[in-house]
mmCIF file of the N, C-alpha and C atoms, coordinates in Angstrom:
data_MODEL
# 
_entry.id   MODEL 
# 
loop_
_atom_site.group_PDB 
_atom_site.id 
_atom_site.type_symbol 
_atom_site.label_atom_id 
_atom_site.label_alt_id 
_atom_site.label_comp_id 
_atom_site.label_asym_id 
_atom_site.label_entity_id 
_atom_site.label_seq_id 
_atom_site.pdbx_PDB_ins_code 
_atom_site.Cartn_x 
_atom_site.Cartn_y 
_atom_site.Cartn_z 
_atom_site.occupancy 
_atom_site.B_iso_or_equiv 
_atom_site.pdbx_formal_charge 
_atom_site.auth_seq_id 
_atom_site.auth_comp_id 
_atom_site.auth_asym_id 
_atom_site.auth_atom_id 
_atom_site.pdbx_PDB_model_num 
ATOM 1   N N  . MET A 1 1  ? 41.351  38.006 34.611  1.00 0.00 ? 1  MET A N  1 
ATOM 2   C CA . MET A 1 1  ? 40.768  38.005 33.496  1.00 0.00 ? 1  MET A CA 1 
ATOM 3   C C  . MET A 1 1  ? 40.958  39.457 33.170  1.00 0.00 ? 1  MET A C  1 
ATOM 4   N N  . THR A 1 2  ? 41.775  39.882 31.639  1.00 0.00 ? 2  THR A N  1 
ATOM 5   C CA . THR A 1 2  ? 42.010  40.960 30.927  1.00 0.00 ? 2  THR A CA 1 
ATOM 6   C C  . THR A 1 2  ? 40.776  41.343 30.442  1.00 0.00 ? 2  THR A C  1 
ATOM 7   N N  . ALA A 1 3  ? 40.840  42.738 30.341  1.00 0.00 ? 3  ALA A N  1 
ATOM 8   C CA . ALA A 1 3  ? 39.610  43.738 29.282  1.00 0.00 ? 3  ALA A CA 1 
ATOM 9   C C  . ALA A 1 3  ? 39.520  42.909 28.170  1.00 0.00 ? 3  ALA A C  1 
ATOM 10  N N  . GLN A 1 4  ? 40.775  42.494 27.648  1.00 0.00 ? 4  GLN A N  1 
ATOM 11  C CA . GLN A 1 4  ? 40.524  41.818 25.998  1.00 0.00 ? 4  GLN A CA 1 
ATOM 12  C C  . GLN A 1 4  ? 39.938  40.553 25.791  1.00 0.00 ? 4  GLN A C  1 
ATOM 13  N N  . THR A 1 5  ? 40.518  39.671 27.386  1.00 0.00 ? 5  THR A N  1 
ATOM 14  C CA . THR A 1 5  ? 40.050  38.226 26.762  1.00 0.00 ? 5  THR A CA 1 
ATOM 15  C C  . THR A 1 5  ? 38.154  38.688 27.095  1.00 0.00 ? 5  THR A C  1 
ATOM 16  N N  . THR A 1 6  ? 38.261  39.198 27.690  1.00 0.00 ? 6  THR A N  1 
ATOM 17  C CA . THR A 1 6  ? 36.641  39.252 28.238  1.00 0.00 ? 6  THR A CA 1 
ATOM 18  C C  . THR A 1 6  ? 35.806  39.684 27.369  1.00 0.00 ? 6  THR A C  1 
ATOM 19  N N  . GLU A 1 7  ? 36.678  40.994 26.577  1.00 0.00 ? 7  GLU A N  1 
ATOM 20  C CA . GLU A 1 7  ? 36.184  41.776 25.336  1.00 0.00 ? 7  GLU A CA 1 
ATOM 21  C C  . GLU A 1 7  ? 35.773  40.664 24.033  1.00 0.00 ? 7  GLU A C  1 
ATOM 22  N N  . ALA A 1 8  ? 36.789  39.649 24.198  1.00 0.00 ? 8  ALA A N  1 
ATOM 23  C CA . ALA A 1 8  ? 36.704  38.924 22.970  1.00 0.00 ? 8  ALA A CA 1 
ATOM 24  C C  . ALA A 1 8  ? 36.158  37.734 23.217  1.00 0.00 ? 8  ALA A C  1 
ATOM 25  N N  . ARG A 1 9  ? 35.703  37.097 24.443  1.00 0.00 ? 9  ARG A N  1 
ATOM 26  C CA . ARG A 1 9  ? 34.792  36.338 24.758  1.00 0.00 ? 9  ARG A CA 1 
ATOM 27  C C  . ARG A 1 9  ? 33.247  36.643 24.737  1.00 0.00 ? 9  ARG A C  1 
ATOM 28  N N  . ILE A 1 10 ? 32.922  38.029 24.785  1.00 0.00 ? 10 ILE A N  1 
ATOM 29  C CA . ILE A 1 10 ? 31.590  38.694 24.569  1.00 0.00 ? 10 ILE A CA 1 
ATOM 30  C C  . ILE A 1 10 ? 31.489  38.820 22.504  1.00 0.00 ? 10 ILE A C  1 
ATOM 31  N N  . ASP A 1 11 ? 32.642  39.161 22.359  1.00 0.00 ? 11 ASP A N  1 
ATOM 32  C CA . ASP A 1 11 ? 32.378  38.976 20.648  1.00 0.00 ? 11 ASP A CA 1 
ATOM 33  C C  . ASP A 1 11 ? 32.195  37.689 20.290  1.00 0.00 ? 11 ASP A C  1 
ATOM 34  N N  . ALA A 1 12 ? 32.812  36.426 20.521  1.00 0.00 ? 12 ALA A N  1 
ATOM 35  C CA . ALA A 1 12 ? 32.513  35.490 20.304  1.00 0.00 ? 12 ALA A CA 1 
ATOM 36  C C  . ALA A 1 12 ? 31.058  34.699 20.793  1.00 0.00 ? 12 ALA A C  1 
ATOM 37  N N  . LEU A 1 13 ? 30.583  35.367 21.993  1.00 0.00 ? 13 LEU A N  1 
ATOM 38  C CA . LEU A 1 13 ? 29.010  34.874 22.141  1.00 0.00 ? 13 LEU A CA 1 
ATOM 39  C C  . LEU A 1 13 ? 28.185  35.381 21.123  1.00 0.00 ? 13 LEU A C  1 
ATOM 40  N N  . GLU A 1 14 ? 28.635  37.205 21.167  1.00 0.00 ? 14 GLU A N  1 
ATOM 41  C CA . GLU A 1 14 ? 27.643  37.829 20.149  1.00 0.00 ? 14 GLU A CA 1 
ATOM 42  C C  . GLU A 1 14 ? 27.670  37.095 18.581  1.00 0.00 ? 14 GLU A C  1 
ATOM 43  N N  . GLU A 1 15 ? 28.690  36.436 18.368  1.00 0.00 ? 15 GLU A N  1 
ATOM 44  C CA . GLU A 1 15 ? 28.777  35.948 16.887  1.00 0.00 ? 15 GLU A CA 1 
ATOM 45  C C  . GLU A 1 15 ? 28.192  34.375 16.844  1.00 0.00 ? 15 GLU A C  1 
ATOM 46  N N  . LYS A 1 16 ? 28.277  33.834 18.270  1.00 0.00 ? 16 LYS A N  1 
ATOM 47  C CA . LYS A 1 16 ? 27.410  32.337 18.264  1.00 0.00 ? 16 LYS A CA 1 
ATOM 48  C C  . LYS A 1 16 ? 25.927  32.823 18.449  1.00 0.00 ? 16 LYS A C  1 
ATOM 49  N N  . VAL A 1 17 ? 25.269  33.955 19.116  1.00 0.00 ? 17 VAL A N  1 
ATOM 50  C CA . VAL A 1 17 ? 24.035  34.157 19.039  1.00 0.00 ? 17 VAL A CA 1 
ATOM 51  C C  . VAL A 1 17 ? 23.321  34.646 18.039  1.00 0.00 ? 17 VAL A C  1 
ATOM 52  N N  . ALA A 1 18 ? 24.134  35.486 17.138  1.00 0.00 ? 18 ALA A N  1 
ATOM 53  C CA . ALA A 1 18 ? 23.819  35.799 15.848  1.00 0.00 ? 18 ALA A CA 1 
ATOM 54  C C  . ALA A 1 18 ? 23.768  34.660 14.575  1.00 0.00 ? 18 ALA A C  1 
ATOM 55  N N  . TYR A 1 19 ? 24.440  33.577 14.882  1.00 0.00 ? 19 TYR A N  1 
ATOM 56  C CA . TYR A 1 19 ? 24.219  32.473 13.730  1.00 0.00 ? 19 TYR A CA 1 
ATOM 57  C C  . TYR A 1 19 ? 23.558  31.850 14.237  1.00 0.00 ? 19 TYR A C  1 
ATOM 58  N N  . GLN A 1 20 ? 22.997  31.526 15.668  1.00 0.00 ? 20 GLN A N  1 
ATOM 59  C CA . GLN A 1 20 ? 22.060  30.943 16.224  1.00 0.00 ? 20 GLN A CA 1 
ATOM 60  C C  . GLN A 1 20 ? 20.210  31.682 16.037  1.00 0.00 ? 20 GLN A C  1 
ATOM 61  N N  . GLU A 1 21 ? 20.535  32.542 15.694  1.00 0.00 ? 21 GLU A N  1 
ATOM 62  C CA . GLU A 1 21 ? 19.220  33.224 15.210  1.00 0.00 ? 21 GLU A CA 1 
ATOM 63  C C  . GLU A 1 21 ? 18.916  33.367 13.662  1.00 0.00 ? 21 GLU A C  1 
ATOM 64  N N  . GLN A 1 22 ? 20.143  32.845 13.201  1.00 0.00 ? 22 GLN A N  1 
ATOM 65  C CA . GLN A 1 22 ? 19.638  32.700 11.640  1.00 0.00 ? 22 GLN A CA 1 
ATOM 66  C C  . GLN A 1 22 ? 19.134  31.100 11.465  1.00 0.00 ? 22 GLN A C  1 
ATOM 67  N N  . VAL A 1 23 ? 20.030  30.651 12.307  1.00 0.00 ? 23 VAL A N  1 
ATOM 68  C CA . VAL A 1 23 ? 19.482  28.861 12.397  1.00 0.00 ? 23 VAL A CA 1 
ATOM 69  C C  . VAL A 1 23 ? 17.966  29.010 12.477  1.00 0.00 ? 23 VAL A C  1 
ATOM 70  N N  . ILE A 1 24 ? 17.915  29.626 13.592  1.00 0.00 ? 24 ILE A N  1 
ATOM 71  C CA . ILE A 1 24 ? 16.198  29.429 14.230  1.00 0.00 ? 24 ILE A CA 1 
ATOM 72  C C  . ILE A 1 24 ? 15.332  29.902 13.266  1.00 0.00 ? 24 ILE A C  1 
ATOM 73  N N  . ASP A 1 25 ? 15.915  30.901 12.842  1.00 0.00 ? 25 ASP A N  1 
ATOM 74  C CA . ASP A 1 25 ? 14.948  31.552 11.429  1.00 0.00 ? 25 ASP A CA 1 
ATOM 75  C C  . ASP A 1 25 ? 14.785  31.001 10.570  1.00 0.00 ? 25 ASP A C  1 
ATOM 76  N N  . ASP A 1 26 ? 15.400  30.698 10.336  1.00 0.00 ? 26 ASP A N  1 
ATOM 77  C CA . ASP A 1 26 ? 15.771  29.053 8.911   1.00 0.00 ? 26 ASP A CA 1 
ATOM 78  C C  . ASP A 1 26 ? 14.908  27.980 9.240   1.00 0.00 ? 26 ASP A C  1 
ATOM 79  N N  . LEU A 1 27 ? 15.375  27.141 10.241  1.00 0.00 ? 27 LEU A N  1 
ATOM 80  C CA . LEU A 1 27 ? 14.641  25.999 10.624  1.00 0.00 ? 27 LEU A CA 1 
ATOM 81  C C  . LEU A 1 27 ? 12.807  26.748 10.726  1.00 0.00 ? 27 LEU A C  1 
ATOM 82  N N  . ASN A 1 28 ? 12.614  27.845 11.449  1.00 0.00 ? 28 ASN A N  1 
ATOM 83  C CA . ASN A 1 28 ? 11.176  28.047 11.158  1.00 0.00 ? 28 ASN A CA 1 
ATOM 84  C C  . ASN A 1 28 ? 10.494  28.350 9.827   1.00 0.00 ? 28 ASN A C  1 
ATOM 85  N N  . THR A 1 29 ? 10.949  28.880 9.276   1.00 0.00 ? 29 THR A N  1 
ATOM 86  C CA . THR A 1 29 ? 10.709  28.726 7.798   1.00 0.00 ? 29 THR A CA 1 
ATOM 87  C C  . THR A 1 29 ? 10.330  27.690 7.340   1.00 0.00 ? 29 THR A C  1 
ATOM 88  N N  . ALA A 1 30 ? 11.200  26.413 7.631   1.00 0.00 ? 30 ALA A N  1 
ATOM 89  C CA . ALA A 1 30 ? 11.445  25.054 6.957   1.00 0.00 ? 30 ALA A CA 1 
ATOM 90  C C  . ALA A 1 30 ? 9.948   24.663 7.508   1.00 0.00 ? 30 ALA A C  1 
ATOM 91  N N  . VAL A 1 31 ? 9.754   24.796 8.932   1.00 0.00 ? 31 VAL A N  1 
ATOM 92  C CA . VAL A 1 31 ? 8.866   24.082 9.508   1.00 0.00 ? 31 VAL A CA 1 
ATOM 93  C C  . VAL A 1 31 ? 7.535   24.289 8.794   1.00 0.00 ? 31 VAL A C  1 
ATOM 94  N N  . THR A 1 32 ? 7.318   25.850 8.845   1.00 0.00 ? 32 THR A N  1 
ATOM 95  C CA . THR A 1 32 ? 5.889   26.790 8.182   1.00 0.00 ? 32 THR A CA 1 
ATOM 96  C C  . THR A 1 32 ? 5.900   26.174 7.272   1.00 0.00 ? 32 THR A C  1 
ATOM 97  N N  . ASP A 1 33 ? 6.795   25.766 6.052   1.00 0.00 ? 33 ASP A N  1 
ATOM 98  C CA . ASP A 1 33 ? 6.681   25.665 5.162   1.00 0.00 ? 33 ASP A CA 1 
ATOM 99  C C  . ASP A 1 33 ? 6.057   24.190 4.553   1.00 0.00 ? 33 ASP A C  1 
ATOM 100 N N  . GLN A 1 34 ? 6.372   23.313 5.446   1.00 0.00 ? 34 GLN A N  1 
ATOM 101 C CA . GLN A 1 34 ? 6.250   22.011 6.141   1.00 0.00 ? 34 GLN A CA 1 
ATOM 102 C C  . GLN A 1 34 ? 4.808   21.594 6.114   1.00 0.00 ? 34 GLN A C  1 
ATOM 103 N N  . TRP A 1 35 ? 4.374   22.328 7.146   1.00 0.00 ? 35 TRP A N  1 
ATOM 104 C CA . TRP A 1 35 ? 2.948   22.495 7.529   1.00 0.00 ? 35 TRP A CA 1 
ATOM 105 C C  . TRP A 1 35 ? 1.672   22.948 6.646   1.00 0.00 ? 35 TRP A C  1 
ATOM 106 N N  . LYS A 1 36 ? 2.445   23.889 5.477   1.00 0.00 ? 36 LYS A N  1 
ATOM 107 C CA . LYS A 1 36 ? 1.500   24.126 4.694   1.00 0.00 ? 36 LYS A CA 1 
ATOM 108 C C  . LYS A 1 36 ? 1.238   23.097 3.944   1.00 0.00 ? 36 LYS A C  1 
ATOM 109 N N  . GLU A 1 37 ? 2.310   22.284 3.371   1.00 0.00 ? 37 GLU A N  1 
ATOM 110 C CA . GLU A 1 37 ? 2.829   21.220 2.437   1.00 0.00 ? 37 GLU A CA 1 
ATOM 111 C C  . GLU A 1 37 ? 1.235   19.971 3.371   1.00 0.00 ? 37 GLU A C  1 
ATOM 112 N N  . ILE A 1 38 ? 1.965   19.979 4.547   1.00 0.00 ? 38 ILE A N  1 
ATOM 113 C CA . ILE A 1 38 ? 1.203   18.887 5.162   1.00 0.00 ? 38 ILE A CA 1 
ATOM 114 C C  . ILE A 1 38 ? -0.460  19.293 4.974   1.00 0.00 ? 38 ILE A C  1 
ATOM 115 N N  . ASP A 1 39 ? -0.949  20.581 5.695   1.00 0.00 ? 39 ASP A N  1 
ATOM 116 C CA . ASP A 1 39 ? -2.371  21.001 5.855   1.00 0.00 ? 39 ASP A CA 1 
ATOM 117 C C  . ASP A 1 39 ? -3.331  20.787 3.890   1.00 0.00 ? 39 ASP A C  1 
ATOM 118 N N  . THR A 1 40 ? -2.251  21.147 2.933   1.00 0.00 ? 40 THR A N  1 
ATOM 119 C CA . THR A 1 40 ? -2.606  20.647 1.266   1.00 0.00 ? 40 THR A CA 1 
ATOM 120 C C  . THR A 1 40 ? -2.823  19.598 1.280   1.00 0.00 ? 40 THR A C  1 
ATOM 121 N N  . LEU A 1 41 ? -1.869  18.589 1.658   1.00 0.00 ? 41 LEU A N  1 
ATOM 122 C CA . LEU A 1 41 ? -1.954  17.209 1.373   1.00 0.00 ? 41 LEU A CA 1 
ATOM 123 C C  . LEU A 1 41 ? -3.346  16.076 2.304   1.00 0.00 ? 41 LEU A C  1 
ATOM 124 N N  . ARG A 1 42 ? -3.241  16.648 3.288   1.00 0.00 ? 42 ARG A N  1 
ATOM 125 C CA . ARG A 1 42 ? -4.406  16.234 4.168   1.00 0.00 ? 42 ARG A CA 1 
ATOM 126 C C  . ARG A 1 42 ? -5.826  16.568 3.574   1.00 0.00 ? 42 ARG A C  1 
ATOM 127 N N  . ARG A 1 43 ? -5.958  17.812 2.905   1.00 0.00 ? 43 ARG A N  1 
ATOM 128 C CA . ARG A 1 43 ? -7.074  18.132 2.311   1.00 0.00 ? 43 ARG A CA 1 
ATOM 129 C C  . ARG A 1 43 ? -7.636  17.627 1.239   1.00 0.00 ? 43 ARG A C  1 
ATOM 130 N N  . LEU A 1 44 ? -5.814  17.266 0.091   1.00 0.00 ? 44 LEU A N  1 
ATOM 131 C CA . LEU A 1 44 ? -6.289  16.722 -0.934  1.00 0.00 ? 44 LEU A CA 1 
ATOM 132 C C  . LEU A 1 44 ? -6.550  14.639 -0.640  1.00 0.00 ? 44 LEU A C  1 
ATOM 133 N N  . VAL A 1 45 ? -6.158  14.357 0.737   1.00 0.00 ? 45 VAL A N  1 
ATOM 134 C CA . VAL A 1 45 ? -6.583  13.158 1.156   1.00 0.00 ? 45 VAL A CA 1 
ATOM 135 C C  . VAL A 1 45 ? -7.981  13.000 1.336   1.00 0.00 ? 45 VAL A C  1 
ATOM 136 N N  . THR A 1 46 ? -8.531  13.885 2.222   1.00 0.00 ? 46 THR A N  1 
ATOM 137 C CA . THR A 1 46 ? -9.434  13.878 2.441   1.00 0.00 ? 46 THR A CA 1 
ATOM 138 C C  . THR A 1 46 ? -10.657 14.060 1.300   1.00 0.00 ? 46 THR A C  1 
ATOM 139 N N  . SER A 1 47 ? -10.451 14.936 0.564   1.00 0.00 ? 47 SER A N  1 
ATOM 140 C CA . SER A 1 47 ? -10.887 15.200 -0.977  1.00 0.00 ? 47 SER A CA 1 
ATOM 141 C C  . SER A 1 47 ? -11.363 13.744 -1.769  1.00 0.00 ? 47 SER A C  1 
ATOM 142 N N  . LEU A 1 48 ? -9.903  13.025 -1.852  1.00 0.00 ? 48 LEU A N  1 
ATOM 143 C CA . LEU A 1 48 ? -10.017 11.403 -2.269  1.00 0.00 ? 48 LEU A CA 1 
ATOM 144 C C  . LEU A 1 48 ? -10.765 10.415 -1.782  1.00 0.00 ? 48 LEU A C  1 
ATOM 145 N N  . LEU A 1 49 ? -10.708 10.404 -0.383  1.00 0.00 ? 49 LEU A N  1 
ATOM 146 C CA . LEU A 1 49 ? -11.377 9.444  0.387   1.00 0.00 ? 49 LEU A CA 1 
ATOM 147 C C  . LEU A 1 49 ? -13.133 9.855  -0.351  1.00 0.00 ? 49 LEU A C  1 
ATOM 148 N N  . ASP A 1 50 ? -13.622 10.715 -0.133  1.00 0.00 ? 50 ASP A N  1 
ATOM 149 C CA . ASP A 1 50 ? -14.985 11.332 -0.254  1.00 0.00 ? 50 ASP A CA 1 
ATOM 150 C C  . ASP A 1 50 ? -15.155 10.888 -1.736  1.00 0.00 ? 50 ASP A C  1 
ATOM 151 N N  . GLU A 1 51 ? -14.181 10.964 -2.715  1.00 0.00 ? 51 GLU A N  1 
ATOM 152 C CA . GLU A 1 51 ? -14.409 10.523 -3.975  1.00 0.00 ? 51 GLU A CA 1 
ATOM 153 C C  . GLU A 1 51 ? -14.770 9.122  -3.727  1.00 0.00 ? 51 GLU A C  1 
ATOM 154 N N  . VAL A 1 52 ? -13.796 8.429  -3.321  1.00 0.00 ? 52 VAL A N  1 
ATOM 155 C CA . VAL A 1 52 ? -13.809 6.893  -3.014  1.00 0.00 ? 52 VAL A CA 1 
ATOM 156 C C  . VAL A 1 52 ? -15.103 6.068  -2.553  1.00 0.00 ? 52 VAL A C  1 
ATOM 157 N N  . LYS A 1 53 ? -15.477 7.101  -1.202  1.00 0.00 ? 53 LYS A N  1 
ATOM 158 C CA . LYS A 1 53 ? -16.623 6.495  -0.428  1.00 0.00 ? 53 LYS A CA 1 
ATOM 159 C C  . LYS A 1 53 ? -17.972 6.600  -2.136  1.00 0.00 ? 53 LYS A C  1 
ATOM 160 N N  . GLU A 1 54 ? -17.498 7.763  -2.456  1.00 0.00 ? 54 GLU A N  1 
ATOM 161 C CA . GLU A 1 54 ? -19.057 8.072  -3.204  1.00 0.00 ? 54 GLU A CA 1 
ATOM 162 C C  . GLU A 1 54 ? -19.072 7.023  -4.662  1.00 0.00 ? 54 GLU A C  1 
ATOM 163 N N  . MET A 1 55 ? -17.951 6.809  -4.530  1.00 0.00 ? 55 MET A N  1 
ATOM 164 C CA . MET A 1 55 ? -17.655 5.434  -5.875  1.00 0.00 ? 55 MET A CA 1 
ATOM 165 C C  . MET A 1 55 ? -18.212 4.360  -5.535  1.00 0.00 ? 55 MET A C  1 
ATOM 166 N N  . GLU A 1 56 ? -18.003 4.046  -4.086  1.00 0.00 ? 56 GLU A N  1 
ATOM 167 C CA . GLU A 1 56 ? -18.045 2.681  -3.695  1.00 0.00 ? 56 GLU A CA 1 
ATOM 168 C C  . GLU A 1 56 ? -19.567 2.412  -3.322  1.00 0.00 ? 56 GLU A C  1 
ATOM 169 N N  . LEU A 1 57 ? -20.350 3.585  -2.834  1.00 0.00 ? 57 LEU A N  1 
ATOM 170 C CA . LEU A 1 57 ? -21.997 3.609  -2.762  1.00 0.00 ? 57 LEU A CA 1 
ATOM 171 C C  . LEU A 1 57 ? -22.212 3.433  -4.157  1.00 0.00 ? 57 LEU A C  1 
ATOM 172 N N  . ALA A 1 58 ? -21.842 4.093  -5.271  1.00 0.00 ? 58 ALA A N  1 
ATOM 173 C CA . ALA A 1 58 ? -22.122 3.914  -6.206  1.00 0.00 ? 58 ALA A CA 1 
ATOM 174 C C  . ALA A 1 58 ? -22.054 2.640  -6.861  1.00 0.00 ? 58 ALA A C  1 
ATOM 175 N N  . ALA A 1 59 ? -21.096 2.232  -6.967  1.00 0.00 ? 59 ALA A N  1 
ATOM 176 C CA . ALA A 1 59 ? -20.748 0.472  -7.211  1.00 0.00 ? 59 ALA A CA 1 
ATOM 177 C C  . ALA A 1 59 ? -21.722 -0.446 -6.409  1.00 0.00 ? 59 ALA A C  1 
ATOM 178 N N  . ARG A 1 60 ? -22.383 -0.256 -5.232  1.00 0.00 ? 60 ARG A N  1 
ATOM 179 C CA . ARG A 1 60 ? -22.891 -1.172 -4.402  1.00 0.00 ? 60 ARG A CA 1 
ATOM 180 C C  . ARG A 1 60 ? -24.834 -0.455 -4.705  1.00 0.00 ? 60 ARG A C  1 
ATOM 181 N N  . ALA A 1 61 ? -25.142 0.182  -5.719  1.00 0.00 ? 61 ALA A N  1 
ATOM 182 C CA . ALA A 1 61 ? -26.190 0.481  -5.580  1.00 0.00 ? 61 ALA A CA 1 
ATOM 183 C C  . ALA A 1 61 ? -26.987 -0.615 -6.691  1.00 0.00 ? 61 ALA A C  1 
ATOM 184 N N  . PRO A 1 62 ? -28.353 -1.148 -6.213  1.00 0.00 ? 62 PRO A N  1 
ATOM 185 C CA . PRO A 1 62 ? -28.583 -2.112 -6.821  1.00 0.00 ? 62 PRO A CA 1 
ATOM 186 C C  . PRO A 1 62 ? -28.828 -1.794 -8.452  1.00 0.00 ? 62 PRO A C  1 
ATOM 187 N N  . VAL A 1 63 ? -28.665 -2.671 -9.276  1.00 0.00 ? 63 VAL A N  1 
ATOM 188 C CA . VAL A 1 63 ? -28.811 -2.381 -10.692 1.00 0.00 ? 63 VAL A CA 1 
ATOM 189 C C  . VAL A 1 63 ? -29.988 -2.589 -11.066 1.00 0.00 ? 63 VAL A C  1 
ATOM 190 N N  . GLY A 1 64 ? -30.583 -1.534 -11.561 1.00 0.00 ? 64 GLY A N  1 
ATOM 191 C CA . GLY A 1 64 ? -32.490 -1.916 -11.868 1.00 0.00 ? 64 GLY A CA 1 
ATOM 192 C C  . GLY A 1 64 ? -31.950 -1.832 -13.565 1.00 0.00 ? 64 GLY A C  1 
ATOM 193 N N  . ARG A 1 65 ? -33.364 -1.714 -13.735 1.00 0.00 ? 65 ARG A N  1 
ATOM 194 C CA . ARG A 1 65 ? -33.406 -2.132 -15.537 1.00 0.00 ? 65 ARG A CA 1 
ATOM 195 C C  . ARG A 1 65 ? -33.057 -0.588 -16.127 1.00 0.00 ? 65 ARG A C  1 
ATOM 196 N N  . GLU A 1 66 ? -32.329 -0.517 -16.678 1.00 0.00 ? 66 GLU A N  1 
ATOM 197 C CA . GLU A 1 66 ? -32.085 0.631  -17.982 1.00 0.00 ? 66 GLU A CA 1 
ATOM 198 C C  . GLU A 1 66 ? -33.293 1.076  -18.800 1.00 0.00 ? 66 GLU A C  1 
ATOM 199 N N  . PRO A 1 67 ? -33.469 2.721  -18.479 1.00 0.00 ? 67 PRO A N  1 
ATOM 200 C CA . PRO A 1 67 ? -34.277 3.098  -19.390 1.00 0.00 ? 67 PRO A CA 1 
ATOM 201 C C  . PRO A 1 67 ? -34.461 2.883  -21.427 1.00 0.00 ? 67 PRO A C  1 
ATOM 202 N N  . PRO A 1 68 ? -35.468 2.812  -21.598 1.00 0.00 ? 68 PRO A N  1 
ATOM 203 C CA . PRO A 1 68 ? -34.723 2.582  -22.797 1.00 0.00 ? 68 PRO A CA 1 
ATOM 204 C C  . PRO A 1 68 ? -34.535 3.740  -23.441 1.00 0.00 ? 68 PRO A C  1 
ATOM 205 N N  . PRO A 1 69 ? -33.598 3.714  -24.610 1.00 0.00 ? 69 PRO A N  1 
ATOM 206 C CA . PRO A 1 69 ? -33.124 4.309  -25.633 1.00 0.00 ? 69 PRO A CA 1 
ATOM 207 C C  . PRO A 1 69 ? -34.384 5.467  -25.768 1.00 0.00 ? 69 PRO A C  1 
ATOM 208 N N  . PRO A 1 70 ? -33.613 7.135  -26.229 1.00 0.00 ? 70 PRO A N  1 
ATOM 209 C CA . PRO A 1 70 ? -34.933 7.979  -27.025 1.00 0.00 ? 70 PRO A CA 1 
ATOM 210 C C  . PRO A 1 70 ? -35.294 8.049  -27.567 1.00 0.00 ? 70 PRO A C  1 
ATOM 211 N N  . HIS A 1 71 ? -35.119 6.762  -28.476 1.00 0.00 ? 71 HIS A N  1 
ATOM 212 C CA . HIS A 1 71 ? -36.250 6.658  -30.183 1.00 0.00 ? 71 HIS A CA 1 
ATOM 213 C C  . HIS A 1 71 ? -36.951 5.926  -29.930 1.00 0.00 ? 71 HIS A C  1 
ATOM 214 N N  . TYR A 1 72 ? -37.700 4.804  -28.697 1.00 0.00 ? 72 TYR A N  1 
ATOM 215 C CA . TYR A 1 72 ? -38.376 4.344  -28.269 1.00 0.00 ? 72 TYR A CA 1 
ATOM 216 C C  . TYR A 1 72 ? -39.656 4.716  -28.300 1.00 0.00 ? 72 TYR A C  1 
# 
Protein backbone atom coordinates (compact mmCIF):
# COMPACT_ATOMS: atom_id res chain seq x y z
CA MET A 1 0.00 0.00 0.00
CA THR A 2 1.18 3.45 -0.77
CA ALA A 3 1.04 6.38 1.59
CA GLN A 4 -1.68 8.00 -0.53
CA THR A 5 -3.87 4.88 -0.41
CA THR A 6 -3.47 4.59 3.33
CA GLU A 7 -4.19 8.30 3.82
CA ALA A 8 -7.27 8.07 1.59
CA ARG A 9 -8.55 5.10 3.56
CA ILE A 10 -7.98 6.91 6.86
CA ASP A 11 -9.81 9.98 5.50
CA ALA A 12 -12.73 7.81 4.40
CA LEU A 13 -12.89 6.14 7.81
CA GLU A 14 -12.79 9.50 9.61
CA GLU A 15 -15.61 10.73 7.39
CA LYS A 16 -17.69 7.64 8.18
CA VAL A 17 -17.06 8.01 11.92
CA ALA A 18 -18.10 11.66 11.84
CA TYR A 19 -21.30 10.75 9.99
CA GLN A 20 -22.04 7.91 12.42
CA GLU A 21 -21.51 10.20 15.41
CA GLN A 22 -24.05 12.64 13.98
CA VAL A 23 -26.54 9.86 13.35
CA ILE A 24 -26.07 8.55 16.90
CA ASP A 25 -26.63 12.05 18.33
CA ASP A 26 -29.79 12.46 16.22
CA LEU A 27 -31.11 9.07 17.32
CA ASN A 28 -30.32 9.83 20.95
CA THR A 29 -32.27 13.08 20.72
CA ALA A 30 -35.22 11.30 19.12
CA VAL A 31 -35.25 8.55 21.77
CA THR A 32 -34.99 11.09 24.59
CA ASP A 33 -37.91 13.08 23.17
CA GLN A 34 -39.98 9.92 22.80
CA TRP A 35 -39.33 8.89 26.42
CA LYS A 36 -40.43 12.33 27.61
CA GLU A 37 -43.64 11.99 25.60
CA ILE A 38 -44.21 8.45 26.90
CA ASP A 39 -43.74 9.64 30.47
CA THR A 40 -46.26 12.45 29.94
CA LEU A 41 -48.76 10.06 28.39
CA ARG A 42 -48.33 7.55 31.24
CA ARG A 43 -49.10 10.23 33.80
CA LEU A 44 -52.13 11.32 31.81
CA VAL A 45 -53.46 7.76 31.51
CA THR A 46 -52.94 7.20 35.24
CA SER A 47 -54.83 10.38 36.02
CA LEU A 48 -57.67 9.42 33.70
CA LEU A 49 -57.89 5.92 35.20
CA ASP A 50 -58.15 7.45 38.67
CA GLU A 51 -60.97 9.70 37.49
CA VAL A 52 -62.82 6.78 35.91
CA LYS A 53 -62.48 4.73 39.11
CA GLU A 54 -63.87 7.62 41.15
CA MET A 55 -66.80 7.97 38.73
CA GLU A 56 -67.49 4.23 38.94
CA LEU A 57 -67.50 4.36 42.73
CA ALA A 58 -69.82 7.34 42.70
CA ALA A 59 -72.17 5.57 40.30
CA ARG A 60 -72.28 2.47 42.51
CA ALA A 61 -72.98 4.42 45.69
CA PRO A 62 -76.45 3.79 47.03
CA VAL A 63 -78.89 6.52 46.18
CA GLY A 64 -80.43 7.87 49.36
CA ARG A 65 -83.12 10.39 49.83
CA GLU A 66 -82.25 13.76 48.52
CA PRO A 67 -82.29 16.46 51.14
CA PRO A 68 -85.18 18.88 50.84
CA PRO A 69 -84.57 22.11 49.02
CA PRO A 70 -83.34 24.96 51.22
CA HIS A 71 -86.69 26.84 51.15
CA TYR A 72 -88.47 24.15 53.24
